[in-house]
C-alpha positions in Angstrom: 15.5 -10.9 -4.4 16.1 -11.6 -8.1 17.6 -14.7 -9.6 20.5 -14.2 -12.1 20.6 -17.2 -14.3 24.1 -16.3 -15.7 25.7 -16.5 -12.2 23.1 -18.9 -10.8 22.8 -16.7 -7.7 20.1 -14.6 -6.0 20.8 -10.9 -5.8 19.1 -8.4 -3.5 17.5 -5.5 -5.3 17.1 -2.4 -3.2 15.4 0.9 -3.8 14.3 4.1 -2.2 11.1 4.2 -0.3 9.1 7.3 0.7 8.7 7.6 4.5 6.8 10.0 6.7 8.3 13.5 7.2 9.4 12.5 10.7 11.2 9.4 9.4 10.7 5.9 10.5 13.8 5.0 12.4 13.0 1.6 14.0 14.5 -1.8 14.7 12.6 -4.4 12.8 12.1 -7.9 14.3 10.4 -9.6 11.4 9.1 -9.0 7.9 6.5 -10.8 5.8 5.3 -10.2 2.2 1.8 -10.7 1.1 1.2 -9.6 -2.5 2.1 -6.0 -2.8 2.3 -5.5 1.0 5.4 -5.8 3.1 4.5 -6.0 6.8 7.3 -5.4 9.3 7.2 -5.7 13.1 9.2 -3.3 15.2 10.8 -3.4 18.6 8.5 -0.6 19.7 5.4 -2.8 19.1 4.1 -1.6 15.7 3.4 -3.4 12.5 4.5 -1.1 9.6 3.0 -1.6 6.2 4.9 -0.8 3.0 3.8 -1.0 -0.7 6.5 -3.0 -2.5 5.5 -2.1 -6.0 5.0 1.6 -5.3 7.9 2.0 -2.9 5.8 3.9 -0.4 5.1 3.7 3.3 1.4 3.0 4.0 0.7 2.8 7.7 1.8 1.8 11.2 -0.5 -0.1 13.5 0.3 -0.2 17.2 0.0 -3.9 18.3 2.0 -4.6 21.4 3.4 -2.5 24.3 6.6 -4.5 24.5 7.7 -5.0 20.9 6.8 -7.7 18.4 8.6 -11.0 18.4 7.0 -13.0 15.6 4.2 -13.2 13.1 2.5 -15.7 10.8 -0.1 -15.5 8.0 -3.2 -17.7 7.7 -5.4 -16.7 4.7 -6.6 -13.2 5.4 -5.3 -13.0 9.0 -2.0 -12.0 10.5 -1.2 -13.5 13.9 1.3 -11.4 15.9 3.1 -12.5 19.0 4.0 -9.5 21.3 6.6 -9.1 24.0 3.8 -8.5 26.5 2.9 -12.3 26.2 -0.2 -11.8 24.0 -1.1 -13.1 20.6 -3.1 -10.8 18.4 -5.1 -11.6 15.3 -5.2 -8.8 12.6 -7.7 -9.1 9.7 -5.9 -8.0 6.6 -9.0 -8.4 4.3 -10.8 -5.3 5.7 -9.8 -2.1 4.1 
């Protein structure tokens, strides 16, 4: 989102993002930004990682078998609540 001072409103900026050859047709339940990374949770139980500045898909991590309901950051960790009733802790600092 970008703020336009002339109209005193926020505007959503959109762009094209490269995806895998098979496409990435998912229903997303949440999204969180952390620096250059956009992490999105899907109804199929994956966390998809996108590079915001490069407009490119990075990876998909299977987390839950019943979809992802919520997520929260705490320093270098992402806590993900899954539809299977489990809470998972993902270390984002490790490359």
